[in-house]
N, C-alpha and C positions, 0 to 999 in steps of 0.2 A: 504494500500500500504506500501511498504518498504520506507526507508528514503532516501532523497537526501542530500548529504553533500557538503559543500563549504569551501575552505580554500585558503589562499594566503600568499604571502610575507614571505616565509621561509628564503630567503636570505642565502642559503647555500654557504659557501666559505668565510664567515666573521663571527667573533665572536660577540655574543650579550650577554645576561645574562649567556649563556653557550657557550662552543666551538661549532664550526660548526658541528663537528662529533657527539657530544652529542645531539645536536638539531636534527640531522638527525636520530639518534636512536630513539628519542622521536617521531618524525613524523612517523617512521615505526611502533612503538607501537600503535600510534593512528590509522593508516591504518588497522592494525590487529584488533583493537577493533571494528571499524565501519564496517568492510567488511562483518560481519555476517548478518547485517540487511540493508545494503546499496543497493538501487536500482541503484544509479549512484553517481559518485564523480566528482566534478568540481574543478580543481586546477587553481586558478584565477590570475596567474601572479607573477613574481618576485620570482619564486622558487629558482633561482640561483642569487647570487649577481653579477655575470658576466658570460657571455656565448657567445661564437662564434663558429659556426660549420664550420670548413674547410671541404673540399671535403672528406678527409679521416681521419680527426682528430677532436675530441671533447675534452673539458676540462677534465682532469683526476679527479677521485674521484666520490663521490655520488653513489657508487655501491650498498649500502644498499637500498637507495630509488629507484634507477632504477630497481634493482632486484625485489623489492616488487611490483612496478607498473607493471612490466612484468608478475609477478605471478598473480596479480589481473586480468589483461587482459586475460591471458591464461585460467582463470576460467570463463571468460565471463562477468565480471563486467565492465560496460561502464565507462571509464575515459575520461574526456575532459580537455584539457590543454589550457590556455590562455597565450600568451606572455605578459610580463610587460615591463616597461621601462629599467629594468636591464638585461632582457634576450630576447630582441626582435629579436636577430640574430639567429633564429632557422630555418633551411632550409630542414627539412625532416627526421632527425634522429629519432625523436619520432614516426613519422608515420610509417617508414619502420622497425625500430628495435623493437618498443614496441606496435605498432598498436594503438597509441593514436592520435586522431586528434588534431591539433594545430590551435587555432583561434587567430586572431589579432584584431578583433573588437567586441564590445558588441553584444550579441544575446538575443532574446526574446524567452522564452520557457513557455509552459503551463504545469503545473503539478496538476492533480486532480482539475481542474477548476480555479487554481490560476495562474495569469500571472506574470512571474519573468524576469526582465531584468538583465543580468549577464555580467560583464566586469571588466577589471583590474581597469579602472577609470582614468588612466593618460591621460592628454590632453583634458578632458571633462570639460564643464562649462566655465565661463568667466575667463579672465586674464591668467596668466602664459604664456605669448606670447613668452618669450625667450625659454622655454622648448618646446613649440609647434613647433617653428622653428627648434630647434636642432633635434627633433624627425623626422621631414621631411628629414633633412639632413642624419641622420643615417639610415632611411628607404629607401633612394634612392639607386637603383641598382648600380649606378656608385660608390658611396661611399662604398658599400658592396664589390664590385669587387676589388677596390683598397685596402681595408683593408685585403682581402683574400690573397693578394700578400705578406703580411708580414709573416715572420716565426712565427709559433705558440708561440714560447718562448717569442717573442717580442709582438705579437698581444694580447695574453692573459694578459701579464703584463700591457699593455696599458688599456685593459678592466677593470682590477682591479683598476687602477688609476682613470679612469673615474667614476667608481661606487663609489669609496670613495669620490670623489668630489661631486657627486650627493647627497650622504647622508649628507655631510657637509652643503650643501645649504638648505636642507629641515629640518635640525635638529631643527631649531627654531619654527617649526610648530607642535611639538609633544605635543600639548595640544588642548583641544576642544576650538574652537573659537566662538561658538554660531551659531545658524542657519543662521543668516544673513551674516556671514563671511565664512561659509563652502561652497566652490565652488561646491562640488558635490551635496549639497542640492539644489543650484540654478539650476544645470543641471536636477535634478529630477523634480523640480517644473515646469521647462520649458517643459519637456517631457510630463508631465501630462496634459498640455494644448491640446495636440493632441492625446494622447493615454491613455487608461485606464490600469494601471499597478498596481498590488498589492504590489510587492516587488521589490526594486532595491538592487542588491548585487554587491558591489565593494570592491576592495582592495586598494592598493597604499597609502592610507592615514596613515597606521600604527597605527591607533587607533580603538579599538572596539567601534563602535557606533550603536545605535538603535534609529532612529529618526522617529517619526510620522510626516508626511508631512501635508500641509495645508488643504487638503481635509478631514483630520481626519481618514482616512482609510488606505491609502498607507503608506509604510514604506521604509526608506533607512537604510540598514544595511551595515556597513563597517566591513570587516572581521578582521581588526587589523593586527597583525603580530605574528611570532613565535620567533622573537628576544627577546621579553620580555613577551608577553601576552599568547601565545599558544592558540589563540582564533580561532573559526570556527563557521559556521552556519549549522543548521540542519533543514530541512523541513520534518515534520512528516506526510504530507498529508493534514493537516489542518492549521497549523501555522508554522511560521519561528521563530526559537529560536537561540540566540547567546550563544554559549557554550565555556567553557574553559577546556583544557585538562591538567590534573595533575597540576592544578592551582586553588585551592579552594578559593583563595582570588580574583580571576578574576571577573571583572564587567565592564559594558559599561562605557566609559569615559564621556558621556554626562549626566549632572545633571537632565535632564528631566526623565531619567530612574532611576538614583541613588537616587532621592528624595532630 
């Protein structure tokens, strides 16, 4: 079979190791490279650092990425998009303009006999009750309707501010905490009590992680981010691999893999 690709946390609209525009160009180069042998591509949330779709207005910019995604879909390559906590306010633009389905919850897929659970990862696992409450507020139709009443110049400026605040809150967690403190590991272990899953693929954590779970067979792979790591996952029909694009020094952040 051809390969299945997964990537997340591009955070276009804010600078990282490179400017947003340079990072966007790199993402387009990556899409060009993988499109030749891709069976499908999953974009797993936080592609944009801030996003709100008004009825007739979307944030400006990102033309290189949007054009490339449109090209891939026109060629018949399946692309699936997940919302993240930074770009949850998507209301149909990708579906109607690009033909790309937008998902808001994790999904379970089977590829060549392997079961894979895919999702952005925000709000899963124990703890983080403050964020879970805020997410419910932001996802409420009344809140979305009220925000849509703001002029885009003000609304997008507020989205930029909220996104910056979110990054400040999570900045202290940008290191591997160990299995017992990684909340997505807890989510994976709890899920395995009821379901047999080979791979869990999440983003949100901003760290490239490849963790073997307690049953010794299932793995949790976090896709990292493109602010610093340019990491992604590739399923070749037999195994899932964590890869790094134009980053020869890239490696998983957990010492179980690093040795």
